[in-house]
BANULO-26648 format. One record per residue (C-alpha): x, y, z. Coordinates in steps of 0.5 Angstrom, whole numbers, plus 500, padded with zeros to 3 digits. Layout:
<nudrens>
[[X, Y, Z]]
...
</nudrens>
This chain:
<nudrens>
[[403, 260, 522]]
[[407, 265, 523]]
[[412, 263, 527]]
[[417, 267, 532]]
[[425, 266, 532]]
[[427, 263, 538]]
[[432, 266, 543]]
[[438, 261, 541]]
[[437, 263, 534]]
[[437, 272, 536]]
[[442, 269, 541]]
[[447, 266, 535]]
[[447, 274, 531]]
[[451, 277, 537]]
[[456, 276, 540]]
[[457, 275, 548]]
[[457, 283, 550]]
[[451, 285, 546]]
[[444, 282, 549]]
[[439, 280, 544]]
[[432, 284, 542]]
[[427, 283, 545]]
[[422, 277, 544]]
[[415, 279, 542]]
[[411, 279, 547]]
[[404, 276, 547]]
[[400, 274, 553]]
[[393, 274, 556]]
[[391, 279, 561]]
[[386, 278, 567]]
[[381, 284, 566]]
[[377, 286, 572]]
[[371, 290, 571]]
[[367, 294, 574]]
[[360, 294, 575]]
[[355, 286, 576]]
[[356, 282, 569]]
[[354, 276, 566]]
[[352, 269, 571]]
[[358, 264, 569]]
[[355, 260, 562]]
[[358, 258, 556]]
[[355, 258, 549]]
[[354, 265, 548]]
[[357, 270, 543]]
[[361, 276, 544]]
[[362, 282, 539]]
[[365, 289, 539]]
[[363, 295, 536]]
[[369, 299, 533]]
[[365, 306, 534]]
[[365, 305, 541]]
[[370, 300, 544]]
[[364, 297, 547]]
[[364, 288, 547]]
[[357, 286, 547]]
[[356, 279, 550]]
[[347, 275, 548]]
[[345, 269, 550]]
[[348, 262, 553]]
[[347, 257, 557]]
[[349, 255, 564]]
[[347, 247, 563]]
[[340, 249, 566]]
[[338, 255, 563]]
[[338, 259, 556]]
[[339, 266, 556]]
[[337, 271, 553]]
[[339, 277, 556]]
[[345, 282, 553]]
[[351, 285, 557]]
[[356, 292, 555]]
[[363, 291, 557]]
[[366, 298, 556]]
[[373, 296, 554]]
[[379, 300, 556]]
[[384, 303, 551]]
[[389, 298, 548]]
[[396, 298, 553]]
[[402, 301, 550]]
[[408, 299, 554]]
[[411, 306, 556]]
[[418, 308, 556]]
[[423, 310, 562]]
[[428, 315, 561]]
[[433, 310, 559]]
[[429, 308, 553]]
[[427, 301, 556]]
[[420, 299, 557]]
[[416, 299, 563]]
[[410, 293, 563]]
[[404, 297, 565]]
[[398, 291, 563]]
[[396, 291, 570]]
[[395, 299, 570]]
[[390, 298, 566]]
[[383, 298, 568]]
[[378, 293, 565]]
[[373, 297, 563]]
[[366, 296, 566]]
[[359, 292, 565]]
[[352, 295, 563]]
[[347, 290, 562]]
[[342, 293, 557]]
[[335, 293, 558]]
[[331, 288, 553]]
[[327, 293, 550]]
[[324, 291, 543]]
[[322, 296, 538]]
[[314, 297, 536]]
[[317, 295, 529]]
[[320, 288, 525]]
[[325, 290, 519]]
[[321, 287, 513]]
[[324, 287, 506]]
[[321, 286, 499]]
[[326, 283, 493]]
[[329, 290, 492]]
[[328, 294, 498]]
[[329, 293, 506]]
[[323, 297, 509]]
[[320, 297, 516]]
[[314, 295, 518]]
[[309, 294, 524]]
[[308, 288, 527]]
[[301, 285, 526]]
[[298, 288, 533]]
[[301, 295, 536]]
[[300, 292, 543]]
[[306, 290, 548]]
[[305, 283, 546]]
[[307, 284, 540]]
[[312, 288, 542]]
[[315, 284, 546]]
[[314, 278, 541]]
[[321, 282, 538]]
[[326, 281, 544]]
[[329, 274, 542]]
[[328, 268, 545]]
[[333, 265, 550]]
[[338, 261, 546]]
[[346, 258, 545]]
[[351, 256, 540]]
[[347, 262, 536]]
[[352, 267, 532]]
[[353, 274, 531]]
[[355, 280, 528]]
[[356, 287, 527]]
[[354, 291, 521]]
[[353, 298, 520]]
[[351, 299, 528]]
[[347, 294, 529]]
[[348, 287, 533]]
[[345, 281, 529]]
[[344, 274, 532]]
[[341, 268, 528]]
[[340, 261, 530]]
[[342, 258, 536]]
[[339, 252, 540]]
[[333, 254, 546]]
[[328, 250, 550]]
[[321, 251, 548]]
[[316, 249, 553]]
[[308, 245, 553]]
[[302, 243, 556]]
[[298, 239, 555]]
[[290, 239, 556]]
[[291, 236, 563]]
[[296, 241, 567]]
[[301, 236, 565]]
[[308, 241, 562]]
[[315, 238, 558]]
[[321, 242, 556]]
[[323, 240, 549]]
[[329, 243, 545]]
[[328, 247, 539]]
[[333, 249, 534]]
[[332, 257, 531]]
[[332, 259, 524]]
[[331, 266, 526]]
[[335, 273, 525]]
[[333, 279, 530]]
[[338, 285, 531]]
[[340, 290, 537]]
[[340, 296, 534]]
[[347, 299, 538]]
[[344, 306, 538]]
[[337, 305, 540]]
[[337, 300, 544]]
[[332, 297, 540]]
[[331, 289, 538]]
[[327, 288, 531]]
[[326, 281, 527]]
[[329, 281, 521]]
[[325, 277, 516]]
[[328, 274, 509]]
[[325, 277, 504]]
[[323, 270, 501]]
[[318, 268, 507]]
[[313, 268, 507]]
[[313, 272, 514]]
[[307, 268, 517]]
[[309, 271, 524]]
[[314, 265, 524]]
[[321, 267, 524]]
[[324, 261, 528]]
[[324, 255, 525]]
[[326, 257, 517]]
[[323, 251, 513]]
[[324, 256, 507]]
[[328, 253, 501]]
[[331, 258, 499]]
[[333, 260, 506]]
[[338, 256, 510]]
[[335, 251, 515]]
[[334, 252, 522]]
[[342, 251, 525]]
[[346, 251, 532]]
[[353, 251, 532]]
[[356, 254, 526]]
[[360, 260, 524]]
[[358, 267, 521]]
[[363, 273, 519]]
[[361, 279, 515]]
[[364, 282, 508]]
[[362, 288, 505]]
[[354, 288, 505]]
[[354, 281, 507]]
[[354, 276, 513]]
[[356, 269, 510]]
[[354, 262, 515]]
[[358, 255, 514]]
[[356, 249, 518]]
[[352, 248, 524]]
[[347, 242, 526]]
[[340, 241, 527]]
[[340, 235, 531]]
[[339, 231, 525]]
[[345, 232, 521]]
[[351, 236, 521]]
[[351, 241, 515]]
[[356, 243, 510]]
[[353, 248, 507]]
[[356, 256, 506]]
[[350, 260, 506]]
[[350, 268, 504]]
[[345, 274, 507]]
[[345, 281, 504]]
[[344, 286, 509]]
[[342, 290, 502]]
[[336, 286, 500]]
[[336, 282, 505]]
[[335, 276, 502]]
[[339, 268, 503]]
[[343, 263, 497]]
[[347, 259, 498]]
[[354, 258, 496]]
[[358, 253, 491]]
[[364, 250, 494]]
[[370, 248, 490]]
[[375, 244, 494]]
[[381, 244, 492]]
[[386, 239, 493]]
[[385, 231, 496]]
[[387, 234, 502]]
[[379, 234, 504]]
[[375, 229, 505]]
[[367, 230, 503]]
[[365, 228, 511]]
[[371, 233, 513]]
[[366, 239, 511]]
[[361, 237, 514]]
[[362, 242, 522]]
[[359, 245, 528]]
[[362, 248, 533]]
[[368, 251, 529]]
[[370, 259, 530]]
[[371, 262, 523]]
[[374, 270, 521]]
[[375, 274, 516]]
[[381, 277, 512]]
[[379, 281, 506]]
[[376, 276, 502]]
[[376, 269, 506]]
[[374, 266, 511]]
[[379, 261, 515]]
[[375, 256, 519]]
[[379, 252, 524]]
[[377, 247, 528]]
[[370, 243, 530]]
[[366, 237, 531]]
[[364, 232, 525]]
[[360, 228, 530]]
[[364, 224, 531]]
[[371, 226, 530]]
[[374, 234, 532]]
[[379, 237, 527]]
[[385, 241, 528]]
[[385, 244, 522]]
[[384, 250, 518]]
[[381, 251, 512]]
[[380, 259, 508]]
[[374, 259, 503]]
[[374, 265, 498]]
[[368, 267, 498]]
[[368, 271, 492]]
[[371, 264, 487]]
[[367, 259, 492]]
[[374, 255, 493]]
[[375, 252, 499]]
[[383, 248, 501]]
[[387, 246, 507]]
[[390, 251, 510]]
[[398, 248, 510]]
[[401, 249, 518]]
</nudrens>
C-alpha cells in the first residue's frame, strides 16, 4: 500500500518562512450526469470502454427484482487543475459536467458466437424467428462479472430468478445460478451468446455442468490479461469456490489453472471467497477482501497468471 508523507514530516524540512509543498490531493467528486439513469440497485457491473470513454452498466438487483437492462454513461474528460496567473492551482472539480446517461435498447443479434477447438465462427441460431433472437438477450441477473475485450463487453455467471408454473396454474419463483457467457458488441450494440468450445451447445448455456468448464457461480471476479479472461472464486449457494479459470477469447476454451501457494499465511479455507474485488497489473491478479461463508477478509492476495503462484501481499 502506498503511504504519503505526513504534513508534519514535510514541514520539518522547511523553515518557518517557507510553506511546505502541497500534499497529494485525492478525493471523490460527485458527478451529476444528465439523462434518466438506472434505478437504485446493487450487484450490477460497470466497465469502461477506453476507446470512447464510456461506462457501461448492466444488470443488478433492488431487493425484489433482478434487471437485465443496459445503460451507457458518457464520462466527462479527466479534470486537470488550471493555473492562475500567479502559478497557483485552482480547484475546478465543480466546473466539469457529469456526463450523460443513455439507456441502450436490448437488441439481440440474429447469430450466436460459437467456437470450434481452433477457430471462432458465427453460426445461426437453431431458429430464425424473433423468439430465437431474443434468446440471446442475457437473463436478468446480479453478482455476475463483466470485462471489456476488443470492442465488446463480456458478462459471465451471476444469479437470477426462475419462474415455474404447475399444471394447476400455480406459480413459484426460485433462485438460479448461471454459468453462461454473453457478449455485447459495443459498436453494433447487439447481444450474442458465447458458447465454449468444450460445450455441446444443446441450446442451453445457462448452467454449464461440463467438467471442462467452470461450475455456474455468482459473486466471483473477472479480469483480462492478453487474449484471455481470468475468473476467481464465487459461489453456487452450496459451496464457495477457491478455483481460478482462464477463458481464451481466441479458442473459446476454458482451462482450470494450478495454484501454488507461497508461504504459510494463507490457510486452505481462506482461498475460498466470494464478493471480493480483483484487478490486473501486468501479469498479476490482485484480489482484495471477500467472504468465505463465515469470515470476511480484508487481506490482499496476488496471483501470477504465468507462474501460477499465489501469495499474501504484506500491508
